[in-house]
C-alpha positions as CSV (number, residue, x, y, z in Angstrom):
1,M,36.1,58.3,-5.1
2,S,34.8,55.8,-2.5
3,K,31.8,54.7,-0.5
4,V,32.6,53.8,3.4
5,I,30.5,52.8,6.2
6,I,31.3,54.2,9.9
7,I,30.2,52.2,12.5
8,G,29.7,54.2,15.7
9,A,28.1,57.7,16.6
10,G,30.1,58.9,19.4
11,G,32.8,61.7,19.7
12,V,34.9,60.2,17.8
13,A,32.4,58.8,14.9
14,N,31.4,62.7,15.0
15,V,34.7,63.6,14.2
16,V,35.2,60.9,11.5
17,A,32.4,61.6,9.6
18,K,33.2,65.7,9.6
19,K,36.9,65.2,8.5
20,C,35.2,62.7,5.4
21,A,33.1,65.5,4.5
22,Q,35.9,68.5,4.5
23,N,37.6,65.3,2.6
24,D,35.1,65.0,-0.4
25,Q,37.5,64.1,-3.0
26,V,38.2,60.7,-1.4
27,F,35.1,60.3,0.6
28,T,32.2,60.5,-1.7
29,E,29.6,58.7,0.1
30,V,29.3,57.8,3.7
31,L,26.6,55.6,5.6
32,I,27.0,56.3,9.5
33,A,25.4,52.7,11.4
34,T,24.4,52.7,14.8
35,R,22.7,51.2,17.6
36,T,20.7,54.8,18.1
37,V,20.4,56.1,14.7
38,A,19.4,59.4,16.1
39,K,22.8,60.4,17.4
40,A,23.9,59.4,13.8
41,D,21.1,61.9,12.3
42,K,22.4,64.3,14.6
43,I,25.9,64.1,13.2
44,V,24.4,64.5,9.5
45,A,22.4,67.3,10.3
46,E,25.4,69.1,12.0
47,I,27.4,68.6,8.4
48,K,24.9,70.2,6.8
49,E,24.4,73.1,8.9
50,H,28.4,73.5,9.5
51,M,29.3,72.3,6.0
52,P,27.1,73.1,3.1
53,E,29.9,73.3,0.7
54,S,30.6,69.6,1.1
55,K,29.7,67.5,-1.8
56,A,29.9,64.3,0.1
57,V,26.7,62.2,0.5
58,F,25.8,61.0,4.0
59,T,23.0,58.7,5.2
60,T,22.3,57.0,8.4
61,A,20.9,53.3,9.0
62,T,20.4,51.2,12.4
63,V,23.1,48.3,13.1
64,D,23.5,46.0,16.1
65,A,27.0,45.6,15.9
66,D,27.2,42.5,17.7
67,N,25.3,40.7,15.1
68,V,27.2,39.4,12.1
69,P,24.5,38.7,9.8
70,E,22.9,42.2,10.4
71,L,26.3,44.0,9.6
72,V,26.4,41.6,6.5
73,K,23.1,42.7,5.2
74,L,24.1,46.4,5.5
75,I,27.4,46.1,4.0
76,N,26.0,44.4,1.3
77,D,23.0,46.9,0.8
78,F,25.2,49.8,0.8
79,G,28.1,48.5,-1.1
80,P,31.2,50.1,0.8
81,K,34.9,49.9,-0.4
82,M,35.6,49.5,3.5
83,V,34.6,49.8,6.8
84,I,35.5,52.3,9.8
85,N,35.0,50.9,12.8
86,V,34.9,53.6,15.7
87,A,32.2,51.4,17.7
88,L,33.2,49.5,21.0
89,P,36.1,47.3,21.2
90,Y,34.1,44.4,22.0
91,Q,32.6,44.8,19.0
92,D,35.8,44.3,16.4
93,L,35.8,40.9,15.8
94,T,32.2,40.8,14.5
95,I,32.6,43.7,12.3
96,M,36.1,41.9,11.2
97,D,34.2,38.9,10.6
98,A,31.4,41.0,8.4
99,C,34.3,42.7,6.4
100,L,35.4,39.2,5.7
101,E,32.3,37.7,4.7
102,T,31.6,40.6,2.4
103,G,35.0,41.1,0.8
104,V,35.6,45.4,2.0
105,H,38.5,46.4,4.2
106,Y,38.6,47.3,7.7
107,L,39.8,50.4,9.8
108,D,39.3,50.6,13.6
109,T,41.0,52.8,16.5
110,A,41.3,50.5,19.3
111,N,42.2,46.4,19.8
112,Y,39.5,44.2,20.9
113,E,39.0,43.3,24.4
114,P,36.1,40.7,26.1
115,K,33.3,42.3,27.5
116,D,33.5,40.3,30.6
117,V,37.4,40.6,30.7
118,A,39.0,43.7,31.3
119,K,42.3,42.4,29.2
120,F,43.1,44.2,26.0
121,E,45.8,42.7,23.3
122,Y,46.0,42.1,19.6
123,S,46.3,38.6,19.5
124,W,42.8,37.9,18.9
125,Q,43.0,40.3,15.6
126,W,46.5,39.4,14.6
127,A,44.9,35.8,14.1
128,Y,42.9,37.2,11.2
129,Q,46.1,37.9,9.2
130,D,45.8,35.2,6.5
131,R,42.2,35.5,6.4
132,F,42.6,38.7,5.4
133,K,45.1,38.6,3.0
134,D,43.9,35.3,1.3
135,K,40.8,37.5,0.4
136,G,43.1,40.5,-0.8
137,L,41.8,42.6,2.0
138,M,43.7,44.9,4.3
139,A,42.8,45.5,8.3
140,L,44.0,48.3,9.7
141,L,44.3,48.3,13.6
142,G,44.6,51.2,16.2
143,C,44.4,53.8,13.6
144,G,43.4,56.7,16.3
145,F,46.1,58.8,17.8
146,D,47.0,56.5,20.9
147,P,47.2,53.9,19.4
148,G,47.8,55.0,15.7
149,A,50.0,58.3,15.6
150,T,52.0,57.0,18.4
151,Q,53.2,54.0,16.2
152,A,53.6,56.3,13.5
153,F,55.8,58.7,15.4
154,T,57.7,55.6,16.6
155,A,58.1,54.5,12.8
156,H,59.3,58.0,12.1
157,H,62.0,58.0,14.5
158,A,63.4,54.7,13.1
159,K,63.0,55.8,9.8
160,H,64.7,59.3,9.9
161,H,66.4,59.7,13.2
162,F,67.7,56.3,14.6
163,Q,69.8,53.1,13.8
164,E,68.6,51.7,17.1
165,I,65.6,52.7,19.2
166,H,66.7,51.4,22.9
167,Y,64.3,53.4,25.3
168,L,60.9,54.6,24.1
169,D,58.2,56.7,26.3
170,I,54.8,57.4,24.9
171,V,53.2,60.8,27.0
172,D,49.6,61.9,26.7
173,C,48.6,64.9,28.5
174,N,45.0,66.0,28.5
175,N,45.2,69.7,30.1
176,G,42.0,70.6,29.6
177,N,39.2,71.6,31.6
178,H,35.4,70.8,30.9
179,G,34.0,71.9,34.1
180,K,32.3,68.9,35.5
181,A,33.1,67.7,38.7
182,F,33.8,64.4,37.0
183,A,33.8,62.8,33.6
184,T,35.7,60.9,31.2
185,N,36.9,62.3,27.7
186,F,35.8,59.1,25.8
187,N,33.8,56.0,26.6
188,P,33.8,55.9,30.3
189,E,33.3,52.2,30.4
190,I,36.6,51.6,28.5
191,N,38.6,54.6,30.2
192,I,37.7,53.5,33.8
193,R,38.7,50.0,32.9
194,E,42.0,51.0,31.3
195,I,42.9,53.3,34.6
196,T,42.1,50.7,37.1
197,A,43.8,47.9,36.0
198,N,47.5,47.4,36.7
199,G,50.0,49.0,35.0
200,R,52.7,47.4,32.6
201,Y,55.8,48.4,30.9
202,W,58.3,46.1,28.6
203,E,62.1,46.0,30.1
204,N,64.7,43.9,29.1
205,G,62.4,41.1,27.2
206,Q,59.7,40.9,29.4
207,W,56.5,42.8,30.8
208,V,57.1,44.3,34.1
209,E,53.6,44.7,36.1
210,T,52.6,47.5,38.3
211,Q,49.6,48.5,40.5
212,P,47.2,51.2,38.9
213,L,49.0,54.3,39.2
214,E,51.7,53.2,41.0
215,I,54.8,54.9,38.8
216,S,54.7,58.5,38.3
217,Q,56.9,61.5,37.6
218,D,56.6,65.5,36.6
219,I,56.9,65.5,32.8
220,Y,56.8,68.6,30.8
221,Y,54.6,69.0,27.7
222,P,55.8,71.5,25.1
223,K,53.5,74.7,24.7
224,V,51.5,73.3,27.4
225,A,52.1,72.6,30.8
226,T,54.3,70.3,33.1
227,R,51.7,67.6,34.6
228,K,52.2,64.6,36.9
229,S,52.2,61.6,34.4
230,Y,51.4,57.9,35.5
231,V,52.2,54.6,34.1
232,L,49.6,52.6,32.3
233,Y,49.4,49.5,29.9
234,H,48.5,50.6,26.5
235,E,48.0,48.3,23.4
236,E,50.5,49.9,21.0
237,L,53.0,49.0,23.2
238,E,52.8,45.4,22.6
239,S,53.4,45.6,19.0
240,L,55.8,48.3,19.1
241,V,58.0,45.9,21.1
242,K,57.3,43.5,18.8
243,H,58.0,45.3,15.4
244,F,61.2,47.4,17.2
245,P,62.9,44.4,18.7
246,T,66.0,46.6,19.7
247,I,63.8,48.4,22.3
248,K,64.9,47.5,26.0
249,R,62.2,49.9,27.4
250,A,59.1,50.8,26.5
251,R,56.3,52.8,28.9
252,F,53.4,54.5,28.3
253,W,52.3,57.7,30.2
254,M,48.9,59.7,30.6
255,T,48.1,62.7,33.3
256,F,45.5,62.7,35.6
257,G,44.5,65.6,38.0
258,E,44.2,64.8,41.7
259,A,40.5,65.4,41.7
260,Y,39.8,62.8,39.0
261,I,42.0,60.2,40.8
262,K,39.7,61.1,44.0
263,H,36.7,60.4,42.3
264,L,38.0,57.6,40.9
265,N,39.1,55.6,44.0
266,V,35.8,56.5,45.9
267,L,33.9,55.1,43.0
268,E,36.2,51.9,43.2
269,G,36.1,51.4,46.7
270,I,32.4,51.2,46.5
271,G,32.2,48.7,43.5
272,M,31.1,51.0,41.0
273,T,34.0,50.2,38.5
274,S,33.5,46.7,38.7
275,I,32.8,44.6,35.3
276,E,31.0,41.6,37.1
277,P,27.2,41.7,36.9
278,I,24.9,41.9,39.8
279,D,21.3,41.5,40.4
280,F,19.5,44.5,40.4
281,R,15.5,44.4,40.6
282,G,15.6,41.3,38.6
283,M,18.3,42.0,36.1
284,K,22.0,41.5,35.8
285,V,24.0,44.7,35.5
286,A,27.4,45.3,35.6
287,P,28.2,48.6,38.0
288,I,30.5,50.1,35.4
289,E,27.5,50.0,32.9
290,F,25.4,51.9,35.2
291,L,28.1,54.7,35.7
292,K,28.6,55.1,32.4
293,A,24.7,55.9,32.0
294,V,25.1,58.3,35.0
295,L,28.4,60.1,33.7
296,P,28.1,62.8,31.0
297,A,28.6,61.4,27.5
298,P,31.8,62.7,26.2
299,E,30.8,64.2,22.9
300,S,28.4,66.3,25.4
301,L,31.7,67.8,27.1
302,A,33.0,69.5,23.6
303,A,31.0,73.1,24.2
304,G,32.9,75.1,26.5
305,Y,35.8,73.0,27.2
306,S,39.2,74.7,27.2
307,G,43.2,73.9,27.3
308,Q,45.1,72.1,25.3
309,T,46.5,68.2,24.5
310,C,49.9,67.1,24.1
311,I,50.8,63.4,23.0
312,G,53.9,62.8,21.8
313,V,56.3,60.1,21.6
314,Q,60.1,60.1,23.1
315,A,63.0,58.0,21.5
316,K,66.8,57.4,23.0
317,G,68.9,55.5,21.2
318,I,71.7,55.1,18.6
319,G,71.3,57.8,15.8
320,K,72.1,57.4,12.5
321,D,75.1,59.0,12.8
322,G,76.4,56.4,15.4
323,Q,75.7,58.7,18.3
324,P,73.7,58.7,21.3
325,K,70.3,60.5,20.4
326,V,66.9,61.5,22.4
327,H,64.3,62.5,19.7
328,F,60.7,63.8,20.7
329,V,57.8,63.9,17.9
330,Y,54.4,65.6,19.3
331,N,51.3,67.4,18.5
332,V,49.1,70.0,20.5
333,K,45.8,70.6,19.9
334,D,43.4,73.2,21.7
335,H,40.4,72.1,22.7
336,A,38.0,75.4,21.8
337,D,39.8,75.1,18.2
338,C,38.3,71.7,17.8
339,Y,34.7,72.7,18.8
340,R,35.0,75.5,16.7
341,E,36.0,73.4,13.6
342,V,33.9,70.1,14.4
343,Q,31.8,70.1,17.6
344,A,34.2,68.1,19.2
345,Q,36.3,68.1,22.2
346,G,40.4,67.6,21.6
347,V,40.6,64.1,22.8
348,S,37.9,63.1,20.2
349,Y,39.4,65.0,17.4
350,T,43.0,63.9,18.0
351,T,41.6,59.8,17.4
352,G,39.1,60.7,14.6
353,V,41.2,62.9,12.7
354,P,44.5,60.0,12.3
355,A,41.1,57.5,11.6
356,M,40.2,59.2,8.4
357,I,43.9,59.7,7.6
358,G,44.4,56.0,7.8
359,A,41.3,55.3,5.7
360,M,42.2,58.0,3.0
361,L,45.7,56.4,2.5
362,M,44.0,52.8,1.9
363,L,41.5,54.4,-0.3
364,Q,44.0,56.0,-2.4
365,G,46.5,53.1,-2.1
366,E,49.6,54.3,-0.1
367,W,48.8,52.0,2.4
368,M,47.0,49.6,1.0
369,Q,48.1,46.0,1.2
370,P,46.5,42.8,2.0
371,G,46.7,41.3,5.4
372,V,46.3,42.5,9.2
373,W,48.6,45.4,10.0
374,N,49.6,47.9,12.6
375,V,50.4,51.5,11.8
376,E,54.0,51.3,12.5
377,Q,54.2,48.6,10.2
378,L,53.5,51.4,7.5
379,D,55.4,54.3,5.8
380,P,54.9,57.3,7.9
381,D,55.9,60.0,5.8
382,P,52.5,60.1,3.6
383,F,50.8,59.8,7.3
384,F,53.0,62.8,8.9
385,D,52.1,65.2,5.4
386,A,48.3,64.0,6.2
387,M,48.2,65.1,9.7
388,N,49.5,68.4,8.9
389,K,47.3,69.1,6.4
390,W,44.4,68.1,8.3
391,G,44.3,69.5,11.8
392,L,46.9,67.7,13.5
393,P,50.3,69.3,13.1
394,I,53.5,67.9,14.2
395,S,56.1,69.3,15.7
396,E,60.1,67.9,17.2
397,L,62.2,68.5,19.6
398,A,66.0,67.0,19.4
399,D,68.2,66.8,22.3
400,I,66.2,67.2,25.4
401,E,64.9,64.6,27.3
402,L,61.3,65.4,28.5
403,V,60.9,61.9,30.2
404,K,63.4,60.7,32.7
405,D,64.8,57.0,33.6
């Protein structure tokens, strides 16, 4: 049906590619392009080994995603209908520019942030709205799990359960064990920048800033565990409070173990999490980039990873019947099941599957509309159907408040 380019070859790209291989009625030809083509070649070799029945045709190429002319040539040579961007968030704008120049649709899983400033927000990408709309092209932003599925969960709340959402809590638990003393489950540079930054949450029409990991509470994650969870700032909060103006407070919570926090505090204390370049043997190197090179690659954690992830959205407000209501929508995924299916750990899996689903819904026309969009602006029903079909079954709990005020 459609040709697509996947840019990136890390843990998430591995999942996106293999789910495209499973969904070969939609994704007929796929090019995986990355700076280090050997990583893309490995993904393709695993598809041939583990999914020999797939009719999708996979090829690989080298590309510098910071270089617009190089991206334009890659896209023009292959002729895809869309680009699935699972490279670094620093590269979102160059890839969007290349898509505009070549006339192809765009999807990513994380919003843009400058490499030299630990700050991420949608304003840079929302500014592309008129350019994409005028060319009849669609850009879908943040279609992973969080962001992505969490916004679809919120849209589901609004469509099926609430007249007004007043309080929104997004919760993300990784109750897994990879056996390493310290490692991050996705790109270390992005992960550590996110955690060590000040937290923020939305309350009464304004952002409230907190110290890193300042606010915490024990939260019960259904079917998994009760875990200490911390308030972080996460990008979907920005779009959700814009598109659901009845929200009085919106927070994002994530679990971290004591050992993880201890290692992180030590690394931060000695300056290893800094993004400011230092002189090292005649070269400018940001300590966090060196740390990334030392830590295990997230995709290397998959074999032997045990435990589950649980990610969900709790909403409180006025129900469809006009009465106070609390409702929770969530997914639980087992790391070992992910490895057996696509040779990935659960964090990569839960990000990669929604990206494939978003691309599918665009290509099939169910979500296709010109302009720049966040997931919550689109119909959640086909997304829910696809999540249940493609490996991320959704559960719901009514009238149980898991996250306290």
